[in-house]
N, C-alpha and C positions, 0 to 999 in steps of 0.2 A: 703717326705715332701709335694710333690704335692698332693698326695692322702689324706694326713692329712688335708691340707687346703681345698680340695674339700669336705671332710666330714664335716668340720666345717661350710662351706658355705651352704651346703645342710641342715644341722640341723637348721641353722639360718633362711634359707628361709622357711622351714616347720613351725617353730614356728611363724614367721611373718605372713605367709598365714593363719594359723589356727586362730590366734587372729584377723586379719583384716577381715576374712570371718565371724566372729561371731560364729564359731563353739564352742569356749570356751569364756566365758565372760571375758572382759578385766580386770575386778576386780580380776579374778583368774589367767589370763595369759596375761599380757600386751604385746604389740608387741615387738619383739626382738630388733627392732631399738631403741625403747624408753628405754628399759632396758640397752642397750649398751651405749646410750647417757648419761644416769644417772650414769653408772659406770665410764665413762670417766670424767664426771663432778665432781665426788667424788675425783678425783685426785687433784682438787684445793681446797678441804675442809681440812683445817689444823687440825681441831679436829678429823676428820675421819682418816687422815694419822697418827696422834698420836696414835689412837686406833690400827691401823694396826701394828705400830711399837711395841706396847705392846704385841700383839699376836705373832709377829715374835721373840721378845726377849724370851718369854716363850717357843716358839717352839725350838729355838736354844739352850737354857739352858737344856731343857728336853732331846733333842736329844743328846747333848754333854754328859750329865750324863749317858744316856743309853749306849753310846759307852764305856765310862770309866768303867761301871759295866759289860757290856755283853761280851766284847772282852776278858778280862782276865779270866772271869768265863767260857766262852766257851772254851778257850784254856785248862783250867784245867779239865773241864768235858770231853773234847774230847781226851786229852792226858793221863789221869789217869783213867783207867776203874773202879778202886775201888771207886774213888770219884763220878764218874758217877752213879754207882749202888747205892751208899749211898744217893745221892741227887735226884734220879729219882722220888720218891714218892712226895717229896716237890715240885719239878718243875712241875710235872703233876697236882698237886693240885692247884698251883697258876696260872698256864698258862690260864685256861679257865675263870678265874674271869674277868668280864668286868670292865674296868676302871671307866666307868660312874657310876656303882653301888657303887663304893667306895667314891663317892663325899661326902656324909654325914659324913662318918667316917674320911676321910682325913681333911675335913673342921673343925671337932671338934678338931683334933690333931694339925693342923697347922694354923687354922683360915682362914678367907676369904681373898684371895689375890693371888699374883703371886706364893707364895710358894705351895699352894694347886694345882694350875694349873700345875706347873712344876713337882710336884710329880706324878700326874696322867699321864702326858705325858711320863715321864721317865718309869713308870711302863708298859705302853702299848708298848713303843718303844723298850724295852729290848729284847722281845722275838724273833722277826725276826733276830736281830743281833746275839743273843745267839745261836740260832739253826743253822744259817748259818755258824757260826764259828765252831760249833761242827761238822757239816757236812763237812766243808772244811778240818778239821783235819783228818777226816776219809778217805778223798779222796787223802791225801798226798801219793806220790809215795813211797811204802815200800822199793823199791830197793835203793833209795837215802838215806833213813834213815839207812838201814842196812849197806850201804857203809861207812857212817860217823862213825857208831858205830864200824865197823871193823877197822877203823883207830884210834880208841881210843877216839873219841869225846863223851862227856857226854850228858845227857838228855837236859840240857839247850842249849848246842851248836846245837844239832839236831833241837830243837825248833826254834832257831833264824836263822839257816842257811837253813833249809828245810821246816819245817812245817809252820812257820809264813809267808814266802814269797809265799808258795803254797796256803795258806788259804786266803791271802789278797784279791784276787778278790771275794771270797765268802763273806768276811766281807763287802766289798764295796757294793755288791748286797744287803746284809742285811740292810745296812745303807740307801740305796735308798728306800727300802720298809718301813723302820721305819720312814723315813722323811715324807712320805705320811701319815702314821699312826699318827705321832706327830702333823701334821697340823690338821688332823681330830679331834684329842683329844683337841687341843688348842681351836678350834672354838666351838666344842660341849660342852666342859667344861664351857666356857663363857656363852653359851646359856642356859644350864641347871642350872648352879649355880646362874646366875643373879647378880654376884658381880663384882666390878671393872670396867674396860673398855677394849675395844678390838673389833676386827672385829665381834666376836660372840655376843657381847653386842649390837652392831649396828644392827645386823640382828634380834636379839630378840626384841629390842625396835621398829624396823620397823614393825615387825609382829603384834605388839599390836596396832599400829596406824591405823586410818581409811584410807583405800586405800593405805596401805603400801606395797602391793605386789611388786611394782616396785623396792622399796628400798631393800626389802628382796632379790629379784633376782639379783639386782646389787651387793649386798654384796656377794652373792654366786659366781657371776662372778669373783669378786676379789679373793675369796678363791681359785677358780679353777686356776686363773692366777698365784697366788703365788705358788701353787703346781706345775704347769707346769714349771715355771721358776726355782724353786728349783730342780726339777728332771733334768732339762736340765743342770744346773750347776754341779750336781753330776755326771751325765753321762759324761760330758766333762772332769771332773777331773779324773774319772775312766779310760777313754781312754788315758789320758796323763800319768797316773801312771802305768797302766797295759796294755800296747799296745800289749803284747804277747798273750793275751787270745783269744780264737777262735772267739768269737762274735765281738771283736774289730779288728780282721784281716779280717772280712767279711765272715768268714766261717759259720756264722749262728748259733747262740746260743748254746753254750755247757754248760760249767760249770755254768756261771751266771744264765742262765735260769733254770738249775736244782736246783741251790741254792735257787733262788727266789721261785720256786715251793715248795721246801722243807719247807721254812719258812712260805709261805702262807698257807700250809696245816697244820701248827701248830706243827712243831717240829719233823718231822720224822727223823731228824738227830741224835737224842740221841740214841746211839747204845747200843745193848745188851751186 
């Protein structure tokens, strides 16, 4: 925490010094103190806060739908090799498609509004959760599964008693990754589509205004703060729900780090 604070202060000081010294024109990079003051001032702007709530609502809906879709699908792909093999080509075809490239198509199908934003957020957020779930199923202790089967437990019982609890930390790590992806997509979709309201619309409109760089950067500060707060909440919830995992016991990243790396690499968890 101390080193993190020091890093933030150092970055703040560098930006402030570069702008004050005239190395970069203030119209391109206003002093960090002015940007921060503007960001704090926006907290008293009711219209701005309403826009932030619109973005957060789309973020929450998209992330929630991604969880509902990705977790059961990941359990199916990870637990049934035949289904995994059958779906592999479709998954690998859809996964690389950038969500922002689908804005025109989704807008034609759903119209301009929250529905389009939520659909794009959901699409982008599904993949980290899906692949982390598949990866977690693959890492389940085979001895525990064989033991239950030896005592006559069926596939569903093995899933609920062994595979799902063992996969839960991987799923949580995937949700944290997807939460950041969802926020990026929420803001980016608003900026690129130009419809409705939200934090992205505020940034886009500020970018078109004369000398609007300060407002653009203030909006970016808000986006970063929302991401930081959201990640902190999810990390806290993960520690409370899964205290037995190595990284939460202070043993230094084991499964969660591996799962995050697997999702970030784009789905190495889909097994052959």
